[in-house]
C-alpha positions in Angstrom: -49.3 74.9 49.5 -47.5 71.9 50.9 -47.5 68.5 49.5 -50.2 66.5 51.4 -49.2 63.1 51.5 -45.9 61.3 53.5 -44.0 59.8 50.1 -43.4 63.4 48.9 -40.7 62.2 46.4 -43.0 59.5 44.5 -46.3 62.2 44.3 -43.7 64.9 42.8 -42.6 62.3 40.5 -46.1 61.2 39.1 -46.6 64.7 39.2 -44.4 65.7 36.9 -44.9 62.3 34.2 -48.5 63.4 34.0 -48.3 67.4 33.6 -45.7 66.9 31.0 -47.9 64.7 28.7 -49.1 67.1 25.8 -52.6 68.8 26.0 -52.2 68.2 30.3 -54.1 70.7 32.1 -51.7 71.6 35.1 -54.2 73.5 36.7 -56.6 70.7 37.1 -53.3 68.5 38.2 -52.4 71.3 40.5 -55.8 71.1 42.6 -55.7 67.2 42.5 -52.4 66.8 44.0 -52.9 69.2 46.4 -50.4 72.3 45.5 -50.7 75.6 44.4 -49.8 76.6 40.4 -46.5 78.3 41.9 -45.5 75.3 43.4 -46.4 73.1 40.1 -44.6 75.3 37.4 -41.6 75.4 39.8 -41.4 72.3 40.1 -41.6 71.6 36.4 -39.0 74.5 35.5 -36.8 72.3 37.9 -36.7 69.4 36.0 -36.7 70.9 32.4 -33.6 72.4 33.6 -32.0 69.9 35.8 -34.0 66.6 34.8 -34.8 63.8 36.9 -32.7 65.9 39.3 -35.0 68.4 39.9 -36.8 66.1 41.8 -34.6 63.7 43.9 -30.9 64.4 44.2 -29.2 61.0 43.2 -25.6 60.2 42.1 -26.8 59.1 38.0 -24.5 57.0 35.5 -23.3 59.4 32.5 -25.6 58.4 29.4 -22.5 58.5 26.7 -19.3 57.0 27.2 -16.6 57.5 24.6 -14.8 54.3 25.4 -17.9 52.3 26.1 -17.4 48.7 25.4 -19.7 45.6 25.5 -18.3 44.4 29.0 -19.7 48.0 30.2 -22.8 47.3 28.5 -23.2 43.9 30.0 -22.4 45.3 33.6 -25.4 47.7 32.9 -27.6 44.9 32.1 -26.5 42.8 34.6 -27.0 46.3 37.3 -30.3 47.3 35.9 -31.5 43.3 36.4 -30.4 43.4 40.0 -32.3 46.2 40.8 -35.4 44.4 39.3 -34.7 41.1 39.5 -38.6 40.5 38.0 -37.8 42.5 34.5 -37.3 40.4 31.6 -34.9 41.1 28.8 -38.0 43.4 26.3 -37.9 45.5 29.6 -34.5 45.8 30.6 -33.5 46.8 26.7 -36.3 49.1 26.9 -35.4 51.0 30.1 -31.5 51.2 29.0 -32.7 52.9 26.0 -35.2 55.3 27.9 -32.1 56.1 30.2 -30.2 57.5 27.1 -27.9 54.6 26.9 -26.0 53.5 23.3 -25.0 50.3 22.2 -27.3 48.6 24.3 -27.4 45.0 23.4 -30.3 43.1 21.7 -33.0 41.4 24.0 -31.9 38.2 23.0 -28.4 38.8 23.6 -29.7 40.1 27.4 -31.5 36.9 27.5 -28.0 34.7 27.3 -26.1 37.5 29.7 -29.0 36.6 32.3 -28.6 33.1 31.5 -24.7 32.9 32.0 -24.8 34.9 35.5 -27.7 32.5 36.8 -30.2 35.6 36.8 -32.9 33.6 34.9 -34.3 30.1 34.7 -37.8 28.4 33.4 -39.7 29.4 36.0 -39.3 33.0 35.7 -39.4 32.6 31.8 -43.0 30.9 32.4 -44.2 33.8 34.6 -43.6 35.9 32.2 -45.5 35.0 29.5 -47.5 38.1 28.2 -51.5 37.8 28.6 -53.3 39.4 25.7 -56.6 41.4 26.6 -59.2 43.7 25.1 -58.6 47.1 25.6 -60.4 49.8 25.7 -59.9 53.0 23.4 -59.1 55.8 26.1 -58.3 55.9 29.5 -60.9 56.3 32.5 -63.5 54.2 30.1 -62.7 51.4 32.6 -61.1 50.9 35.8 -60.4 47.6 37.1 -60.5 47.2 41.3 -60.1 44.2 43.4 -58.0 43.0 46.7 -55.0 41.0 45.9 -56.0 38.8 48.5 -53.6 39.8 52.0 -50.6 39.1 53.4 -49.3 39.0 57.3 -46.9 41.8 59.1 -45.0 41.7 61.7 -48.3 43.6 63.5 -51.3 43.3 61.5 -53.2 41.9 58.1 -52.4 43.8 55.0 -54.9 43.8 52.0 -53.7 45.1 49.1 -56.3 47.7 47.1 -55.7 47.6 43.6 -57.0 49.6 40.8 -55.6 49.4 37.1 -56.6 51.7 34.1 -57.9 49.2 31.2 -56.5 51.4 28.5 -53.0 52.3 29.6 -52.7 49.9 32.3 -51.7 53.0 34.6 -51.8 51.6 38.6 -54.8 54.2 39.9 -54.2 52.6 43.7 -52.1 50.3 45.4 -53.1 51.0 49.3 -52.3 49.0 52.1 -55.5 48.4 53.9 -56.3 46.5 57.4 -59.7 45.3 56.4 -61.3 44.6 53.2 -64.3 46.3 54.0 -66.8 49.4 52.5 -65.0 51.8 54.6 -61.5 51.2 54.0 -62.2 51.7 50.1 -64.8 54.3 50.1 -62.2 56.3 51.8 -59.0 56.0 49.5 -61.9 56.0 46.0 -62.7 59.6 47.4 -59.2 60.2 47.6 -58.8 59.0 44.0 -61.4 60.9 42.7 -60.1 63.6 44.2 -56.8 63.4 42.2 -57.6 61.8 38.7 -60.8 62.3 38.1 -63.5 59.9 37.6 -64.3 56.9 35.5 -66.8 56.1 33.3 -67.4 52.1 34.8 -65.9 50.4 37.5 -65.3 46.3 37.2 -65.0 44.8 40.4 -64.9 41.2 41.6 -68.0 39.2 43.4 -68.6 39.4 47.4 -68.1 41.6 49.6 -68.2 45.0 49.8 -69.3 45.2 46.5 -71.6 42.5 45.9 -72.7 38.8 46.1 -72.5 36.2 43.7 -75.6 34.8 45.0 -77.5 37.1 43.8 -79.1 38.4 40.6 -76.7 40.9 39.0 -74.6 40.0 42.0 -76.3 42.5 44.2 -76.6 46.0 45.4 -74.5 47.1 48.4 -73.5 50.4 50.3 -70.3 50.9 48.0 -72.2 50.5 44.9 -75.1 52.3 45.4 -72.7 55.2 46.7 -70.5 54.7 43.0 -74.0 54.7 41.4 -75.0 58.0 43.3 -71.6 59.5 41.5 -72.9 58.6 38.1 -70.4 55.4 37.5 -71.7 52.3 35.9 -70.6 49.7 38.2 -69.8 46.0 36.6 -69.0 42.4 38.1 -66.9 39.7 36.7 -68.6 36.6 36.2 -68.3 34.1 39.5 -65.3 31.8 38.8 -64.0 33.8 36.0 -61.2 36.2 37.2 -59.9 36.8 33.7 -62.7 39.0 33.3 -60.3 41.5 35.6 -57.4 40.5 33.4 -55.6 43.3 33.8 -55.7 43.4 37.2 -55.0 39.8 38.1 -51.5 40.6 35.7 -50.8 43.6 37.9 -51.3 41.0 41.2 -48.5 38.7 39.8 -46.4 41.8 38.9 -46.8 42.8 42.5 -46.0 39.7 44.1 -43.0 38.7 42.3 -41.5 42.4 42.3 -42.6 43.5 45.7 -43.9 40.4 48.0 -42.2 37.7 47.2 -39.9 36.9 50.0 -40.4 39.6 51.8 -41.9 40.9 55.2 -43.2 43.8 56.6 -43.5 45.0 60.3 -46.7 47.2 59.7 -49.1 48.8 56.8 -46.7 51.9 57.2 -43.6 49.6 55.6 -45.6 48.1 53.4 -47.3 50.6 51.9 -43.6 52.9 51.8 -42.7 49.9 49.5 -45.9 49.8 47.6 -45.2 53.5 47.0 -41.8 53.1 45.8 -42.8 50.2 43.1 -46.0 51.9 42.3 -43.9 54.8 40.5 -41.4 52.5 39.2 -44.4 50.8 37.4 -45.9 53.6 35.9 -43.2 55.9 35.0 -40.3 53.2 34.4 -40.8 50.0 34.0 -41.5 49.2 30.3 -44.8 46.9 29.2 -45.0 44.6 26.6 -49.0 45.0 26.6 -48.5 48.7 25.5 -45.7 48.7 22.9 -42.8 48.7 26.1 -43.7 52.1 26.7 -44.6 53.1 29.8 -48.4 53.1 31.1 -47.8 56.7 32.5 -47.2 57.7 28.8 -50.6 56.5 28.0 -52.6 57.7 31.0 -54.0 61.3 31.5 -56.4 62.1 34.0 -60.4 61.8 33.9 -62.3 65.4 33.4 -65.0 64.2 34.9 -64.5 65.8 38.1 -65.9 64.3 41.7 -68.3 66.1 43.3 -68.4 66.9 47.0 -72.0 66.4 47.4 -73.6 63.9 45.7 -75.7 65.0 42.4 -79.2 64.0 42.3 -80.7 60.9 41.0 -83.7 61.8 38.2 -86.0 58.5 36.3 -87.7 58.7 33.5 -91.9 60.0 33.7 -93.3 56.6 32.7 -90.9 55.2 35.7 -92.5 53.3 38.8 -91.2 54.9 41.7 -91.0 53.6 44.7 -89.1 53.9 48.3 -87.5 50.8 49.5 -88.7 49.7 53.1 -86.7 49.1 56.3 -86.5 45.6 55.5 -85.0 45.9 51.6 -88.3 45.1 50.4 -90.9 46.9 47.9 -94.5 46.7 47.2 -95.7 46.2 43.5 -99.3 45.8 42.2 -99.8 44.5 45.8 -97.0 41.9 46.1 -93.9 41.9 47.9 -90.3 41.7 46.7 -86.9 41.5 48.1 -84.4 44.0 46.8 -81.5 45.2 49.2 -80.8 46.5 52.9 -78.3 48.5 51.5 -81.3 50.6 49.6 -83.6 51.4 52.5 -84.6 54.8 52.3 -83.6 55.1 48.3 -85.7 55.7 45.6 -86.1 53.1 42.9 -87.7 52.7 39.7 -89.4 49.9 38.0 -89.6 50.1 34.4 -91.6 48.3 32.3 -90.5 45.6 29.8 -92.3 46.8 26.7 -92.6 43.3 25.2 -93.7 41.7 28.0 -96.4 42.2 30.6 -95.8 41.9 33.7 -92.3 42.3 33.4 -90.5 45.1 35.1 -86.8 46.3 34.8 -85.6 47.6 38.4 -83.0 50.7 38.7 -81.4 52.6 40.7 -80.3 55.5 39.3 -78.9 54.7 35.8 -78.2 51.2 36.5 -80.2 48.2 36.3 -80.0 45.6 39.2 -82.5 43.4 39.0 -85.8 41.9 37.3 -89.5 41.2 38.5 -91.5 39.3 36.6 -95.5 39.4 37.9 -96.5 36.2 35.4 -94.7 34.2 38.1 -96.4 33.4 41.1 -93.0 32.1 43.1 -91.3 35.0 42.0 -92.3 37.0 45.8 -90.6 37.8 49.4 
């Protein structure tokens, strides 16, 4: 079975990186990457025999040289820095070690080399300051999802959709979208879920297409309804607090510096090509300070929660009050009308009584609480 994406080389590299991890499920990965097991094992065999050349043929510097001198080591540092202008000394040091070179200068010496050759300045040092963030214990416990603003190409506007795995910092999605709407997000997520499986939780910002900062619980939309039906917990950053999605915000800083800054694209296809090339570097070559200078790809494994092609049924407790949302997004409870969400039209929701307060109900769609009704308040009605 053929590879199903335009950027074949990036997908082959990603497949190999994930398949060579300990306890990797090769059959599951082949299915999610759209290839046969025969093709997958053939590729792994080639890489085992030929190394990186098994994926793509390219000239490679010898890993060891008997006559290596400090000037040669300095040249390697400069060449790698020129390939990745935004990488600091620690990343350069670790990457050269990962490539198998010996006699590599220390990070402090590399910094002096960069300064001596005019390849580092005060602004670059400030931009590389690491962010400290809480980290979830396992891959796919939490994904952070957001749009990285937008920029203009020569023919259309590009809205980069990004998803970062909280534990590993693995970039699950870097997609050039024409519009930041539900259709583009849901279509992308379907492909992503089929390849990587599904996370336990997704955290998003406020506003369309995933909510509204003006509504209780940030509202509920057609997109979040679909995610909840899949069994995924959806949470929102606090308004005006982008640090809640801090790992994704940090990823956006790297994307801007290493891909978008002082660069122009003809169209979304050209932008996506640049995204795909850099995404492989970010996940499998670029050392990440937040994960002890390892690459995100060494810490990420696909989820074992498979994407269901048909949405599962939603079940509620026997004690819940079940009601269908009307065409105007309203429900009727104890003779009073309440507005919930137009997106929930014709969906069944549950009103779950608060055992500690009479007349107070939490509203649930599936597993997710999305609103609260207090019948004791005469003003709380529609």
